C-alpha positions in Angstrom: -12.5 -31.9 -34.3 -9.4 -31.3 -36.4 -6.4 -32.9 -34.9 -2.8 -33.4 -36.0 -2.9 -36.9 -34.7 -5.4 -38.2 -37.3 -4.0 -40.4 -40.1 -5.9 -39.8 -43.3 -6.6 -42.7 -45.7 -8.1 -42.5 -49.2 -10.6 -45.1 -50.6 -7.8 -47.2 -52.1 -5.8 -47.3 -49.0 -8.8 -48.2 -46.9 -9.7 -51.0 -49.3 -6.2 -52.4 -49.1 -6.2 -52.2 -45.3 -9.4 -54.2 -45.2 -8.1 -56.8 -47.6 -5.1 -57.3 -45.3 -7.1 -57.5 -42.1 -10.4 -59.3 -43.2 -9.5 -60.9 -46.5 -12.0 -58.8 -48.4 -12.1 -55.2 -49.6 -14.5 -52.4 -48.7 -16.0 -49.3 -50.0 -15.2 -46.1 -48.2 -18.6 -44.5 -47.3 -17.7 -41.7 -44.8 -14.9 -40.4 -42.7 -16.2 -39.8 -39.2 -15.0 -36.5 -37.8 -16.1 -36.6 -34.1 -13.0 -38.2 -32.6 -10.0 -36.3 -31.2 -7.2 -38.8 -31.6 -7.7 -41.7 -34.0 -9.2 -41.5 -37.5 -12.4 -43.4 -38.1 -14.1 -44.5 -41.3 -17.4 -46.1 -42.2 -17.0 -48.8 -44.9 -19.2 -51.3 -46.7 -17.5 -54.7 -47.0 -17.7 -56.8 -50.1 -20.0 -59.2 -48.2 -22.4 -56.3 -47.5 -21.7 -55.6 -43.9 -21.1 -52.1 -42.7 -18.1 -51.7 -40.4 -16.1 -49.0 -38.6 -12.4 -48.9 -39.2 -10.4 -47.1 -36.5 -6.9 -46.1 -37.5 -4.1 -45.1 -35.1 -2.0 -42.0 -35.6 1.3 -42.4 -37.5 3.8 -44.4 -35.6 6.3 -41.5 -35.4 3.8 -39.0 -34.0 4.6 -37.8 -30.5 1.9 -39.0 -28.0 1.3 -38.8 -24.3 2.9 -41.5 -22.1 -0.5 -43.1 -21.3 -1.3 -43.3 -25.0 1.5 -45.7 -25.7 -0.2 -49.0 -26.7 -3.6 -47.3 -26.5 -5.1 -49.2 -29.4 -4.2 -52.5 -27.7 -6.0 -51.2 -24.6 -9.1 -50.5 -26.5 -9.0 -53.9 -28.2 -8.6 -55.7 -24.8 -11.7 -53.8 -23.4 -13.7 -54.8 -26.5 -12.8 -58.4 -25.9 -13.8 -58.2 -22.3 -17.2 -56.6 -23.0 -17.9 -58.8 -26.1 -17.4 -61.9 -23.8 -20.1 -60.8 -21.3 -23.3 -62.9 -21.4 -26.4 -61.4 -23.0 -24.5 -58.4 -24.2 -24.6 -56.9 -20.6 -22.8 -53.9 -21.9 -23.7 -53.1 -25.6 -20.7 -52.1 -27.6 -19.4 -52.9 -31.1 -18.0 -56.3 -31.8 -14.3 -56.5 -32.4 -13.8 -58.0 -35.8 -10.1 -57.4 -36.2 -7.3 -55.9 -34.0 -3.9 -55.0 -35.5 -1.0 -52.8 -34.4 -2.3 -49.8 -36.3 -6.1 -50.3 -36.7 -9.2 -52.0 -35.4 -12.3 -53.1 -37.4 -15.5 -53.0 -35.5 -19.1 -53.9 -36.2 -21.4 -50.9 -37.0 -23.6 -49.6 -34.2 -27.3 -48.7 -34.6 -28.3 -45.3 -33.2 -26.5 -42.0 -33.0 -24.1 -40.4 -30.5 -26.0 -38.6 -27.8 -24.2 -35.2 -28.4 -25.3 -35.1 -32.0 -29.0 -35.8 -31.7 -30.2 -34.6 -28.3 -29.0 -31.7 -26.1 -30.2 -33.3 -22.9 -30.3 -36.9 -21.7 -33.8 -38.3 -20.7 -33.9 -39.6 -17.2 -34.6 -43.3 -18.1 -31.6 -43.4 -20.4 -29.4 -41.7 -17.8 -30.5 -44.4 -15.4 -29.7 -47.1 -18.0 -26.3 -45.5 -18.5 -25.7 -45.8 -14.8 -26.5 -49.5 -14.9 -24.1 -50.0 -17.8 -21.3 -48.1 -16.0 -21.7 -50.3 -13.0 -21.4 -53.4 -15.1 -18.2 -52.1 -16.6 -16.8 -51.2 -13.2 -17.6 -54.7 -11.9 -14.9 -56.2 -14.1 -11.7 -56.8 -12.1 -8.2 -56.3 -13.3 -7.1 -59.6 -14.8 -3.9 -59.7 -12.7 -5.1 -57.6 -9.8 -2.8 -54.7 -10.7 -3.8 -51.0 -11.0 -3.2 -48.5 -13.8 -3.1 -48.7 -17.6 -3.1 -52.2 -19.0 -0.7 -51.5 -22.0 2.8 -52.6 -21.1 4.1 -49.9 -23.4 2.9 -47.2 -21.1 4.6 -48.7 -18.0 2.0 -47.1 -15.7 1.0 -50.0 -13.4 1.4 -50.8 -9.7 0.2 -53.2 -7.1 -1.8 -50.5 -5.2 -3.9 -47.5 -6.3 -1.9 -44.7 -4.7 1.3 -45.7 -6.4 -0.4 -46.3 -9.8 -2.3 -43.1 -9.7 0.8 -41.2 -8.7 2.6 -42.6 -11.7 -0.2 -41.7 -14.0 -0.1 -38.1 -12.8 3.7 -38.0 -12.9 3.6 -39.2 -16.5 1.2 -36.5 -17.7 3.2 -33.8 -15.9 6.4 -35.1 -17.7 4.4 -34.8 -20.9 3.5 -31.3 -20.0 7.1 -30.3 -19.8 8.0 -32.2 -23.0 5.3 -30.5 -25.0 5.5 -27.1 -23.3 2.0 -27.1 -22.0 0.8 -24.3 -19.7 -0.8 -25.8 -16.6 -1.6 -22.6 -14.7 0.4 -23.9 -11.7 3.8 -25.5 -11.1 4.1 -29.2 -11.8 5.4 -29.6 -8.2 2.1 -28.4 -6.8 0.2 -31.1 -8.6 2.6 -33.7 -7.4 2.4 -32.4 -3.8 -1.4 -32.5 -3.8 -1.4 -36.1 -5.0 1.1 -37.1 -2.4 -1.0 -35.4 0.3 -4.0 -37.4 -0.9 -2.4 -40.8 -0.6 -4.5 -41.9 2.3 -7.7 -41.1 0.4 -6.4 -43.0 -2.6 -5.6 -45.9 -0.3 -9.3 -46.3 0.4 -9.5 -48.1 -3.0 -8.5 -51.8 -2.4 -9.5 -53.5 -5.6 -8.6 -52.6 -9.2 -11.8 -52.3 -11.4 -12.2 -51.5 -15.1 -12.9 -47.7 -15.6 -13.9 -46.5 -19.0 -13.1 -42.8 -18.1 -14.6 -41.4 -21.3 -18.4 -41.8 -21.0 -19.2 -38.3 -22.2 -22.3 -38.0 -24.5 -20.3 -38.4 -27.7 -19.3 -42.0 -26.7 -22.9 -43.1 -25.9 -25.1 -44.2 -28.7 -28.9 -44.5 -28.5 -31.9 -44.8 -30.7 -34.3 -42.7 -28.6 -35.6 -45.6 -26.6 -32.5 -47.3 -25.3 -28.7 -47.1 -25.3 -27.4 -49.1 -28.3 -23.7 -49.0 -27.5 -20.7 -47.5 -25.7 -17.6 -46.7 -27.8 -14.0 -45.4 -27.5 -12.6 -47.5 -24.6 -9.1 -46.3 -25.3 -8.7 -44.2 -22.1 -9.6 -47.2 -19.9 -7.6 -48.2 -16.9 -7.9 -50.4 -13.8 -8.5 -48.4 -10.6 -11.1 -46.7 -8.6 -14.7 -47.2 -10.0 -15.7 -43.8 -8.7 -13.5 -42.2 -11.3 -16.2 -43.2 -13.8 -18.4 -40.4 -12.5 -16.0 -37.7 -13.9 -16.9 -38.3 -17.5 -20.5 -39.2 -16.7 -20.9 -35.6 -15.3 -20.5 -34.2 -18.8 -23.9 -35.6 -19.7 -25.7 -34.3 -16.6 -25.9 -34.8 -12.8 -24.0 -37.9 -11.6 -24.1 -37.1 -7.9 -26.0 -38.6 -5.0 -29.7 -38.9 -5.8 -29.1 -38.7 -9.6 -30.6 -41.0 -12.2 -27.1 -42.2 -13.0 -26.4 -43.0 -9.4 -29.7 -44.8 -9.0 -29.1 -47.0 -12.1 -25.5 -47.7 -10.9 -26.8 -49.0 -7.6 -29.6 -51.0 -9.3 -26.9 -52.9 -11.2 -25.0 -53.8 -8.0 -22.5 -50.9 -8.0 -21.5 -49.2 -4.7 -21.5 -45.4 -4.4 -21.1 -43.9 -1.0 -20.8 -40.1 -1.2 -18.3 -39.7 1.6 -15.7 -37.0 2.2 -13.2 -39.5 0.9 -15.1 -40.0 -2.3 -15.5 -36.2 -2.8 -11.7 -35.8 -2.4 -10.9 -38.6 -4.8 -13.3 -37.2 -7.4 -11.4 -33.9 -7.3 -8.2 -35.8 -7.9 -9.7 -37.5 -11.0 -11.1 -34.3 -12.4 -7.7 -32.6 -12.1 -6.1 -35.6 -13.7 -8.5 -35.5 -16.6 -8.0 -31.7 -16.8 -4.3 -32.3 -17.1 -4.8 -34.7 -20.0 -7.1 -32.4 -21.8 -4.7 -29.4 -21.6 -1.5 -31.4 -22.3 -2.9 -33.3 -25.3 -3.8 -30.0 -26.9 -0.2 -29.3 -27.7 0.8 -32.3 -29.9 -2.7 -32.4 -31.4 -2.6 -28.7 -32.3 -5.8 -27.8 -30.5 -4.5 -24.5 -29.2 -4.6 -23.2 -32.8 -7.2 -25.3 -34.5 -9.8 -25.4 -31.6 -9.1 -22.3 -29.4 -12.6 -22.6 -27.7 -11.9 -26.2 -26.7 -8.4 -25.3 -25.5 -9.8 -22.4 -23.4 -12.5 -24.7 -21.9 -9.9 -27.3 -21.0 -7.7 -24.7 -19.3 -10.8 -23.5 -17.3 -11.8 -27.0 -16.4 -8.3 -27.8 -15.0 -8.1 -24.5 -13.1 -11.5 -24.7 -11.4 -10.9 -28.3 -10.2 -7.4 -27.6 -9.1 -8.8 -24.9 -6.8 -11.3 -27.5 -5.4 -8.5 -30.0 -4.8 -6.5 -27.3 -2.9 -9.4 -26.8 -0.6 -9.8 -30.5 0.1 -6.1 -31.0 0.9 -6.2 -27.9 3.2 -9.2 -29.2 5.1 
C-alpha cells in the first residue's frame, strides 16, 4: 500500500546501509510493497545470504504517539522470540538492530493473504498455538503498555495503561484532524466506564496485536513465520483475538481457540471478555482511522480508509451497548 511514511532507498543507499550494519554490502533484489508504515527490501548479501532490510520512516515524519520508538519495540520482540527453545514461535532472526533499520533473516513461505483466500483449519489451529506461546511471555518488569520509553505509555495496572493508550490516539486524532464519527469525549467516557472490566486483567503479557493474514507466512503445510511485531504491547492476552479475527473465526469453538488452549492458553468467553474485546476493536479502529491522515491513506487508498471508518463505527456501537447493559 502506498504510504507517505515509507522511506525509499536506491540500490547504492541500501548497499551502504548494509556495509555499515553488517560489514558487507548487498544487492537490492526487490522492494516489498505490502507494509503500511516502514519500507522493506529483499537483498542478497555478499556472502550469499538473502535478508530483509526494514527501514523506519524519516526521523522528521509525524507519527502517532504509540509509534515513537516502534522499531526498538519490534527488535525487542524479535529478541524474545529468537531466544525461545526449539523455535517455539517461528519468526525471522534478528541480525542487526539500529536506530533507523533492522536486518532480518529471510523467511521461507509466503504471506497468507497473497497465496490463499481462506485459512485451512489445521493451520488456523497452529496459529492459535503460536498466539498462545506469544501471550505466555510476561512483561519483563511486570508493567503494562507499550515497551518503548519514547512513547511514555506504560503503567502498573491495565486500566491505567489502556486508558493512556486510548488517550494518546485521541490526542493524535486532534493533532492530525482525523474524523472519528463521534466526539473524543465519548471514547474517553466509554473507556472510563469499562475500568472494572479492564481490571479483570492482572498480569501483563506480550500481545502481538497484528496477526492478520499478511503477517503470517506459510508454505502450505505449516506456518513458517510471524512477522511485523511493531504494534506489540504488554497487556491483556485476549486482545490477540482482534487481529486473529481478520483471518477467520477466532471465537469460542473455533480452530484458533482450540489451538490456543492446546498450547496452554486460557480463553473463557465470559461477558467480561466480550466487553474487553469491544474495547480492543475500538482501539484498533481508532489507530486505523487516525494513522490514515499522516500516511495519506484518505487520498491514496480511499477504499481502505472507508473500511477503517466503517470498522470503527460498527465496534463503537457495540461498545455503547456493552456499557449500557
